[in-house]
C-alpha positions as CSV (number, residue, x, y, z in Angstrom):
1,M,33.2,-23.2,-23.3
2,N,31.6,-20.6,-24.2
3,F,29.8,-19.9,-21.2
4,Y,30.3,-19.9,-17.3
5,K,29.1,-18.7,-14.1
6,H,30.7,-15.6,-12.6
7,Y,31.3,-15.8,-8.4
8,I,31.4,-12.6,-8.2
9,G,31.3,-12.5,-4.4
10,D,34.2,-15.1,-4.8
11,F,36.1,-13.4,-7.3
12,Q,36.1,-10.1,-5.5
13,R,37.1,-12.1,-2.0
14,D,39.7,-14.1,-3.9
15,T,41.0,-11.5,-5.6
16,G,40.8,-7.5,-3.1
17,H,44.6,-7.3,-2.6
18,L,45.4,-6.9,-6.7
19,S,45.5,-4.3,-8.6
20,L,43.7,-3.7,-11.7
21,T,46.2,-4.7,-14.3
22,E,46.9,-7.7,-12.2
23,R,43.2,-8.1,-11.4
24,G,42.9,-7.9,-15.5
25,A,45.5,-10.5,-16.6
26,Y,44.1,-13.1,-14.2
27,L,40.9,-12.9,-16.0
28,A,42.8,-13.0,-19.3
29,L,44.3,-16.5,-18.4
30,I,40.9,-17.6,-16.5
31,H,39.2,-16.7,-20.1
32,H,41.5,-18.5,-21.8
33,Y,41.8,-21.7,-19.8
34,Y,37.4,-22.1,-20.1
35,A,37.5,-21.2,-23.8
36,T,40.2,-24.5,-24.3
37,E,38.7,-26.3,-21.6
38,T,42.8,-27.6,-20.8
39,P,45.2,-26.4,-18.6
40,L,47.5,-23.7,-19.2
41,P,50.3,-23.8,-20.8
42,N,53.8,-23.1,-17.6
43,N,55.8,-20.3,-19.5
44,L,55.9,-17.1,-18.8
45,D,55.9,-15.6,-22.3
46,S,53.0,-18.0,-23.7
47,L,51.0,-16.4,-21.0
48,C,51.4,-13.1,-21.7
49,R,51.2,-13.8,-25.4
50,I,47.6,-15.0,-24.1
51,A,46.8,-12.6,-21.8
52,G,48.7,-9.5,-24.3
53,A,51.3,-8.6,-21.9
54,V,53.4,-6.3,-23.3
55,S,54.8,-3.8,-21.0
56,P,56.9,-4.7,-17.9
57,I,54.5,-3.5,-16.0
58,E,51.9,-6.5,-17.3
59,R,54.0,-8.7,-17.3
60,K,55.1,-8.9,-13.8
61,A,51.0,-8.5,-13.6
62,V,50.6,-11.6,-15.4
63,K,53.4,-13.5,-12.9
64,V,51.2,-12.6,-10.5
65,A,48.6,-14.4,-10.9
66,I,49.8,-17.4,-11.6
67,N,49.9,-17.7,-8.5
68,F,46.2,-18.5,-8.2
69,F,46.9,-21.6,-10.7
70,E,48.7,-25.2,-9.3
71,V,51.4,-26.5,-11.8
72,V,51.2,-30.3,-12.9
73,E,52.9,-32.5,-15.3
74,S,50.2,-31.6,-18.2
75,G,50.4,-27.5,-16.9
76,L,49.1,-24.9,-14.9
77,M,45.8,-26.1,-13.7
78,H,42.9,-24.8,-11.7
79,S,40.8,-26.5,-9.7
80,R,37.7,-24.5,-10.1
81,I,37.3,-24.0,-13.0
82,E,38.1,-27.6,-13.9
83,A,35.3,-28.4,-11.4
84,E,33.2,-25.6,-13.0
85,I,34.4,-27.8,-16.7
86,H,33.1,-31.2,-14.9
87,K,30.0,-30.3,-14.0
88,A,29.3,-28.5,-17.1
89,G,30.0,-31.2,-19.3
90,E,27.8,-33.5,-17.2
91,Q,24.5,-30.5,-17.8
92,S,25.6,-30.5,-21.1
93,N,25.2,-34.4,-21.4
94,T,21.9,-34.3,-19.8
95,N,20.6,-31.6,-22.1
96,R,22.2,-33.8,-25.1
97,D,19.9,-37.2,-23.8
98,I,16.9,-34.6,-22.8
99,A,17.2,-33.1,-26.3
100,L,17.7,-37.0,-27.8
101,A,14.4,-37.5,-26.3
102,R,12.1,-35.0,-26.8
103,E,13.3,-35.9,-30.5
104,A,12.6,-39.4,-30.1
105,K,9.0,-39.0,-29.2
106,R,8.2,-36.5,-31.6
107,R,9.2,-39.1,-34.5
108,A,7.1,-41.6,-32.4
109,E,3.9,-39.2,-32.9
110,K,4.3,-37.8,-36.3
111,Q,4.9,-42.1,-37.5
112,A,1.8,-42.8,-34.9
113,K,-0.1,-39.4,-37.5
114,E,0.3,-40.8,-40.1
115,Q,-0.4,-44.9,-39.8
116,H,-3.5,-43.5,-38.1
117,E,-4.6,-41.1,-41.8
118,N,-3.0,-44.0,-43.9
119,S,-5.4,-45.8,-41.9
120,T,-8.3,-43.8,-42.1
121,N,-7.6,-43.1,-46.0
122,R,-7.9,-47.0,-46.5
123,A,-11.1,-47.1,-44.3
124,K,-12.9,-43.8,-46.2
125,N,-11.6,-46.7,-49.3
126,V,-13.6,-49.1,-48.9
127,T,-16.8,-47.5,-47.0
128,R,-17.1,-45.8,-50.8
129,N,-16.3,-49.7,-52.5
130,E,-19.3,-50.9,-50.6
131,H,-21.7,-48.2,-51.1
132,E,-20.6,-48.8,-54.7
133,N,-21.3,-51.8,-54.6
134,S,-24.5,-51.7,-53.1
135,T,-25.9,-49.1,-55.4
136,N,-28.9,-51.3,-56.9
137,Q,-30.3,-52.9,-54.0
138,T,-33.0,-52.2,-51.4
139,P,-31.6,-50.1,-48.6
140,D,-31.4,-51.5,-45.1
141,T,-33.7,-49.5,-42.7
142,R,-33.3,-51.4,-39.6
143,H,-30.4,-49.3,-38.5
144,H,-32.2,-46.3,-39.0
145,I,-35.1,-48.1,-36.5
146,N,-32.5,-48.7,-34.2
147,Q,-30.8,-45.1,-33.8
148,E,-34.3,-43.1,-33.7
149,Q,-35.5,-45.4,-30.8
150,T,-32.3,-45.0,-28.8
151,H,-32.4,-41.9,-29.9
152,T,-36.0,-41.4,-28.3
153,T,-35.0,-43.3,-25.6
154,E,-32.6,-41.7,-24.5
155,T,-34.5,-38.1,-25.0
156,I,-37.2,-39.0,-22.2
157,T,-34.8,-40.8,-19.9
158,M,-34.6,-38.5,-16.5
159,V,-33.0,-38.1,-13.6
160,E,-34.7,-37.1,-10.9
161,P,-33.3,-34.7,-8.4
162,T,-32.8,-35.5,-4.2
163,L,-35.3,-33.9,-1.9
164,A,-32.2,-32.4,-0.6
165,A,-30.7,-31.2,-4.1
166,S,-35.0,-28.8,-4.3
167,V,-35.2,-27.9,-1.3
168,C,-31.6,-26.7,-2.3
169,L,-32.5,-24.6,-5.5
170,A,-35.6,-23.1,-3.4
171,M,-32.5,-21.5,-1.0
172,K,-30.8,-20.5,-3.9
173,L,-33.9,-18.8,-5.5
174,Q,-33.8,-16.9,-2.2
175,G,-30.4,-15.5,-2.3
176,V,-29.1,-18.2,-0.3
177,I,-25.5,-19.1,-2.7
178,D,-23.8,-21.4,-0.4
179,I,-26.2,-24.4,-0.2
180,N,-24.5,-28.0,0.3
181,P,-27.1,-30.5,-0.8
182,S,-25.3,-33.2,1.3
183,H,-25.6,-31.0,5.0
184,Q,-26.1,-33.3,7.6
185,T,-28.5,-31.1,9.6
186,L,-30.7,-30.2,6.9
187,L,-30.6,-34.5,6.2
188,A,-31.8,-34.8,9.7
189,L,-34.4,-32.3,9.0
190,L,-35.6,-34.0,6.1
191,N,-35.8,-37.2,7.3
192,A,-37.7,-35.7,10.5
193,G,-40.6,-33.8,8.4
194,A,-39.5,-30.8,7.6
195,T,-40.9,-29.5,4.7
196,E,-39.7,-27.5,1.6
197,A,-41.4,-24.3,2.8
198,E,-39.8,-24.0,6.3
199,F,-36.5,-23.6,4.6
200,V,-37.5,-21.1,1.3
201,Q,-39.0,-19.8,4.6
202,A,-35.5,-19.8,6.7
203,A,-33.6,-18.9,3.6
204,I,-35.4,-15.6,3.3
205,Q,-34.8,-14.6,7.1
206,S,-31.5,-15.8,6.5
207,K,-30.6,-13.5,3.7
208,A,-32.4,-10.8,4.9
209,G,-29.9,-10.9,7.8
210,G,-26.7,-11.2,5.9
211,K,-26.1,-14.7,6.2
212,G,-26.1,-18.2,4.5
213,F,-27.1,-21.8,4.3
214,T,-25.2,-23.0,7.2
215,Y,-27.8,-20.0,8.8
216,A,-31.5,-20.7,7.4
217,V,-31.0,-24.1,8.4
218,G,-30.1,-23.4,11.9
219,I,-33.0,-21.5,11.5
220,V,-35.5,-24.9,10.7
221,K,-33.5,-26.7,13.5
222,K,-34.3,-24.0,16.0
223,Q,-38.2,-24.2,15.5
224,R,-38.5,-27.6,15.2
225,E,-36.7,-28.1,19.0
226,Q,-38.9,-25.2,20.1
227,A,-42.1,-27.5,19.0
228,A,-41.2,-30.5,20.0
229,K,-41.2,-28.9,23.5
230,L,-44.6,-28.1,23.9
231,V,-46.8,-30.0,25.8
232,L,-51.0,-29.2,24.5
233,H,-53.7,-30.4,25.3
234,Q,-55.8,-32.7,22.9
235,G,-59.2,-32.0,22.8
236,A,-61.7,-29.1,24.6
237,M,-61.0,-27.9,27.9
238,P,-62.6,-29.5,30.7
239,I,-64.6,-27.1,33.1
240,T,-63.9,-26.8,36.5
241,A,-65.3,-25.4,39.9
242,N,-63.4,-22.5,39.8
243,Y,-64.3,-21.7,35.7
244,S,-67.5,-22.5,36.7
245,D,-67.9,-19.8,39.2
246,S,-65.8,-17.3,37.1
247,I,-69.0,-17.9,34.8
248,T,-71.8,-17.7,36.7
249,A,-69.9,-13.7,38.9
250,A,-69.4,-12.8,35.2
251,A,-73.5,-13.3,33.8
252,S,-74.6,-12.1,36.9
253,S,-72.8,-9.0,36.9
254,V,-73.9,-7.9,33.3
255,F,-78.0,-8.9,34.3
256,K,-77.1,-6.8,37.4
257,D,-75.8,-4.2,35.3
258,K,-78.9,-4.2,33.1
259,Y,-81.6,-4.0,36.0
260,I,-79.6,-0.8,37.2
261,K,-79.9,0.6,34.4
262,E,-83.6,0.3,33.2
263,Q,-84.0,1.2,36.6
264,T,-82.9,4.4,36.0
265,Q,-84.2,5.0,32.5
266,Q,-87.6,4.9,34.7
267,S,-86.9,7.5,37.3
268,M,-85.8,9.5,34.8
269,E,-88.9,9.7,32.8
270,V,-91.1,10.1,36.2
271,E,-89.4,12.9,37.3
272,H,-90.0,15.1,33.9
273,E,-93.5,13.8,33.0
274,P,-96.1,17.0,33.6
275,V,-97.9,17.5,36.1
276,K,-101.7,16.9,35.6
277,Q,-103.7,19.8,37.2
278,I,-107.6,18.9,39.0
279,A,-110.5,20.9,37.5
């Protein structure tokens, strides 16, 4: 293995009691273990050579590091390292399978692309040969006529917007952005006879108040509910006795005031008339 996960917390917990030299010897041994993916030799001289231990202090450190390994028939085994090697092997196999599948997919796509290009080239060659063989014949214009007719039909075919969509568009032009042509209250009001002008006016009020689409629909709903509560008399209003008496009293008052005004004016004219002297 050229790589392994070094769990610092676990390592510090297990080697916190070691000296610096002892910890270095242990790291040298586990690195060799990972590199060879095999147990270490159960021999002090071989282990010292692997760790590079020369001095008596260094060789003593290797003896201490041996305690982290378990003696088996094949040498010195480390259960944590064996587990990591096994896990890495499984991941390596998985990565290899993924790489093989990716490569197979790439080859299949490349082959499909080549087959498509070959088919296209063959079709072009067949079309060119057919065209060369028919150069002396009268061209058939029926295909072009059918294309023109089809194009004309598709051009004039239009889909009329629904009433709800037209109303929402008109409200959007007034600045109400959050429109919803499927709003249930909107549809119910339109079915009841509400007009586009009502919703446009409501949209103007809603926009002025900083409100949105739902508030504008609520305005129309409230106005129609209030109008439905009004009970108005149909035709001319009947003349009741009280109404007739009030009209007569008003007329009498008008004529009385006019009579008094005329009498007052005549009296003032008589008072200001000059007195004639008798000869």
